[in-house]
C-alpha positions in Angstrom: 0.0 -0.1 0.2 2.8 2.4 0.4 4.4 1.5 -2.7 1.0 2.5 -4.3 1.3 6.1 -2.3 4.7 6.5 -2.8 4.2 5.8 -6.9 1.2 8.6 -6.9 2.8 11.4 -5.1 5.4 11.2 -7.8 3.0 11.2 -10.0 1.5 14.2 -8.7 4.7 15.7 -8.4 6.0 15.6 -11.9 2.5 16.4 -13.4 2.7 19.6 -10.6 6.3 20.2 -11.8 5.0 19.9 -15.8 1.9 22.4 -15.1 4.0 25.3 -13.3 7.0 25.0 -15.6 4.6 25.6 -18.8 2.6 28.5 -16.8 5.9 30.1 -15.5 7.0 30.3 -18.9 4.7 31.5 -20.7 3.8 34.0 -18.3 7.3 35.2 -18.4 7.0 35.0 -22.2 3.7 37.1 -22.1 5.1 40.0 -19.5 8.3 40.0 -21.3 7.1 40.0 -24.9 4.4 42.8 -23.9 7.3 44.6 -22.7 9.1 44.0 -25.6 6.5 45.8 -27.4 6.2 48.3 -25.4 9.8 49.5 -25.9 10.3 48.7 -29.3 6.7 47.9 -31.2 7.2 51.2 -33.0 10.5 50.6 -34.6 10.6 50.4 -38.3 10.6 46.9 -39.5 13.9 44.8 -39.9 14.9 44.0 -43.6 14.2 40.0 -43.7 16.2 40.4 -47.1 18.9 39.6 -45.8 20.4 36.9 -42.4 21.7 38.3 -39.4 22.8 35.8 -37.0 21.0 36.3 -33.5 24.0 38.3 -31.0 26.0 36.1 -28.4 23.8 37.8 -25.6 21.1 35.5 -26.5 22.3 32.1 -27.9 24.4 31.5 -24.6 23.7 30.8 -21.3 25.9 33.5 -20.0 24.5 36.5 -22.3 21.1 35.4 -21.4 21.7 35.9 -17.5 23.9 39.3 -18.5 21.0 40.6 -20.4 18.8 39.5 -17.4 20.4 41.5 -15.3 19.8 44.7 -18.0 16.2 44.1 -18.0 16.4 43.1 -22.1 13.6 42.4 -22.9 14.8 40.1 -25.9 17.0 38.4 -22.8 13.8 37.6 -20.9 12.4 36.3 -23.9 14.9 33.6 -24.6 14.0 33.0 -20.0 11.1 32.1 -21.0 12.0 29.8 -24.1 14.8 28.3 -21.5 12.0 27.8 -18.5 10.1 25.8 -21.2 12.6 23.6 -22.5 13.8 22.8 -18.7 10.2 21.7 -18.1 10.8 18.4 -19.5 13.9 17.9 -19.0 13.0 18.3 -15.5 10.6 15.4 -15.9 12.8 13.1 -16.8 14.7 13.4 -14.1 12.2 13.0 -11.6 11.1 9.9 -13.4 14.3 8.5 -13.8 14.5 9.3 -9.7 11.0 7.3 -9.8 12.6 4.0 -11.6 15.5 4.3 -9.7 13.2 3.7 -6.5 11.3 1.2 -7.7 14.5 -0.7 -9.1 12.9 -0.7 -12.4 16.6 -0.6 -14.3 14.8 -1.6 -18.0 13.5 2.3 -17.6 16.0 3.2 -15.8 18.7 2.7 -18.7 15.9 3.7 -21.1 15.2 7.5 -18.9 19.1 7.5 -18.9 20.0 7.4 -22.4 17.2 9.9 -22.9 18.7 12.2 -20.2 22.1 11.8 -22.2 20.9 12.4 -25.1 19.4 15.7 -24.4 22.5 16.8 -22.2 24.4 15.8 -25.3 22.7 17.8 -28.3 22.0 20.6 -25.6 25.8 21.0 -25.0 26.7 20.0 -28.7 24.3 22.4 -29.9 26.3 25.7 -28.2 23.1 26.2 -25.4 25.8 25.8 -23.0 
């Protein structure tokens, strides 16, 4: 009976984590997007016929967090994207802990592989 209670609590924790993560990301994106439009909404539309890459301040964690300290709206929008990306990763970590607690080694292995693939793609993709 106690195992069922613990499993139910972990499932509730995972569900709550997903809901809170998505809602937090949405709130950050809405507030920072509104702030961006207030600050930059009247600016002329950029020339989209030429490609201009994003600055480093929007593509690295250190750049994003530096911009947050200076209240730059685009960096706050990026924070919302990061929170949204970290939400399912947090779910994977919680599932890994749950499977390990249940001693379900097949699912521990599968979940660990999924986590390592995501982690290696994040590091290799220039996020960190």
